[in-house]
C-alpha positions as CSV (number, residue, x, y, z in Angstrom):
1,M,81.6,86.0,100.7
2,S,78.7,84.0,102.6
3,G,79.0,81.1,104.9
4,R,77.0,79.2,107.6
5,V,76.7,78.5,111.4
6,T,77.2,75.2,111.8
7,A,77.3,75.2,115.8
8,V,76.7,77.5,118.9
9,S,78.2,76.7,122.1
10,S,78.4,78.4,125.2
11,N,79.1,77.5,129.3
12,G,77.8,79.5,132.5
13,E,80.9,78.2,134.1
14,Y,85.3,78.7,132.6
15,S,85.5,75.3,130.7
16,F,87.8,75.2,128.6
17,T,85.2,73.7,126.0
18,K,81.1,74.5,125.6
19,P,79.1,72.3,125.0
20,N,77.0,72.9,122.1
21,R,73.7,74.0,122.3
22,D,70.5,74.2,119.9
23,S,70.8,77.8,119.6
24,V,72.0,81.3,121.4
25,R,71.1,84.3,122.1
26,L,73.5,87.4,121.6
27,L,72.9,90.2,123.5
28,T,73.9,93.5,122.0
29,G,77.4,94.7,123.7
30,L,77.8,91.6,125.7
31,G,78.0,88.2,123.9
32,V,76.3,85.4,124.0
33,E,73.3,85.0,127.1
34,G,74.6,83.0,130.0
35,D,77.9,82.3,128.9
36,V,80.7,83.3,131.0
37,H,82.6,85.6,128.7
38,A,79.4,87.6,128.3
39,G,79.9,91.4,129.5
40,V,81.2,95.1,128.9
41,T,84.2,94.5,130.5
42,V,86.9,91.9,129.9
43,K,85.7,88.3,131.0
44,H,88.8,86.4,130.2
45,R,90.7,85.7,134.0
46,S,93.9,86.6,132.1
47,R,92.5,89.9,131.0
48,V,90.9,90.2,134.5
49,A,94.6,90.4,135.9
50,Q,95.6,92.9,133.8
51,D,92.6,94.9,134.3
52,P,89.2,94.6,134.8
53,T,88.2,97.6,133.3
54,Q,89.6,97.1,129.5
55,P,86.6,96.8,127.7
56,N,85.5,93.7,126.7
57,L,86.3,92.9,122.3
58,R,86.3,88.9,123.0
59,Q,82.4,88.8,123.8
60,V,81.9,86.2,121.1
61,H,84.7,83.7,119.7
62,L,84.2,82.2,116.1
63,I,86.0,79.3,114.7
64,H,86.4,77.8,111.1
65,E,85.0,74.7,111.0
66,E,87.6,73.7,108.1
67,L,90.3,73.8,111.3
68,F,88.8,70.9,112.7
69,A,89.5,69.3,109.4
70,E,93.3,70.7,108.9
71,V,94.2,69.2,112.3
72,G,92.2,66.1,111.7
73,E,94.7,65.0,109.0
74,E,97.6,65.7,112.0
75,G,95.7,63.0,113.8
76,F,93.9,65.8,116.3
77,K,90.5,65.0,116.5
78,V,88.6,68.1,117.5
79,V,84.7,69.0,117.0
80,P,83.1,72.1,117.8
81,G,82.7,73.5,120.8
82,E,86.2,72.0,122.1
83,L,88.3,75.2,121.5
84,G,86.1,77.1,123.4
85,E,84.8,78.9,120.6
86,N,81.0,80.0,120.5
87,I,80.1,79.9,116.9
88,T,81.4,77.4,114.5
89,T,81.6,78.4,111.1
90,R,82.2,76.9,107.1
91,G,82.5,78.7,103.8
92,I,84.7,81.9,105.5
93,D,87.8,82.7,105.8
94,L,87.3,84.4,109.9
95,L,91.0,85.0,109.5
96,G,91.5,86.8,106.3
97,L,88.6,89.6,107.1
98,P,90.1,93.2,108.7
99,V,89.1,94.2,111.5
100,G,85.9,95.5,111.6
101,T,84.1,93.5,109.8
102,L,80.4,93.2,110.1
103,L,79.1,89.4,110.2
104,R,75.2,89.5,109.7
105,I,74.9,85.8,111.3
106,G,70.4,84.6,110.8
107,D,67.5,86.9,110.9
108,S,68.6,89.6,113.2
109,A,72.1,89.5,114.6
110,V,75.5,91.6,114.0
111,L,79.0,91.0,115.0
112,E,81.6,93.4,114.7
113,V,85.2,91.7,113.9
114,T,87.7,92.9,116.7
115,G,90.9,90.4,116.4
116,L,92.3,87.4,116.5
117,R,91.6,84.9,119.4
118,N,95.6,84.3,121.1
119,P,96.2,80.4,121.4
120,C,96.9,79.5,125.0
121,L,98.6,76.8,126.6
122,Q,94.7,75.6,127.7
123,I,94.9,73.8,123.9
124,E,97.9,72.4,124.5
125,L,96.3,70.9,127.5
126,F,93.5,69.7,126.3
127,Q,95.4,67.6,123.4
128,D,99.0,67.3,123.4
129,G,100.6,68.2,120.4
130,L,98.0,70.8,119.5
131,L,99.2,74.2,119.8
132,K,101.8,74.1,117.6
133,Q,99.1,73.2,115.1
134,V,97.3,75.9,115.2
135,V,100.1,78.7,116.4
136,G,102.7,78.6,114.3
137,R,105.3,81.0,111.7
138,D,105.1,80.9,108.0
139,A,107.9,81.7,105.7
140,A,108.8,85.3,106.7
141,G,108.8,83.9,110.2
142,N,105.6,85.8,111.4
143,I,103.3,84.1,113.8
144,V,100.3,82.8,112.2
145,R,97.2,82.1,114.7
146,K,94.7,80.1,113.4
147,A,92.3,79.2,116.5
148,G,89.7,81.9,115.7
149,I,88.5,85.4,115.5
150,M,87.1,87.5,118.5
151,S,84.0,90.1,118.0
152,I,81.7,92.1,119.3
153,V,77.5,91.8,119.5
154,K,76.4,95.0,117.4
155,E,72.5,93.9,116.7
156,G,71.2,91.0,119.0
157,G,69.4,87.6,118.2
158,V,69.7,84.1,117.7
159,V,71.3,81.9,116.4
160,R,71.8,78.2,115.2
161,P,72.8,76.1,113.7
162,G,72.0,75.6,109.8
163,D,71.6,79.7,110.1
164,A,73.5,82.0,107.0
165,I,76.3,84.2,107.3
166,E,76.4,87.4,105.1
167,M,79.9,89.4,105.3
168,E,80.3,93.4,104.7
169,L,83.3,94.5,105.1
170,P,84.6,97.8,106.3
171,S,85.0,101.1,104.0
172,G,88.5,102.6,103.5
173,P,91.6,101.4,104.4
174,H,91.7,98.0,106.2
175,R,93.5,97.0,109.1
176,P,94.8,93.1,109.0
177,L,93.6,91.1,111.9
178,D,95.6,91.0,115.2
179,R,95.5,89.3,118.6
180,V,93.0,90.6,120.9
């Protein structure tokens, strides 16, 4: 399975949305250069409050552009960067990937998928009712999170809109994504 980058976004200040950029530079073991969430240890405020020494498994946030069309059918208008993601994709079932999947993006960047983004109240504050669109329950009553996935940078490089994304599934039994 392969896909494409449709947008890249970053922000050096804490803000829910992230402005789109012409490119972002991924730094090995850190995240997006100049982004507030880059670092070896956690940078998300709620995680820092719990334990600031935790490893940062949320260095790069990816979201599938198909989600914007899905919520659009319910009357919501969302465009790349508005949900705080760094990389917006098309053509890959991000939510169906197992933990440890490698995403090779552009000429040299490699991300390792760590888990699901846990949608937060900020999504509801961004657009009333949107949180219910990106988190819900399936027929069996299990929580379904659709607000993208998190990853760490295994190999750095520049990522631009239009770059190809190639997947490499981990060997051995696959572990489904859970929130990180």
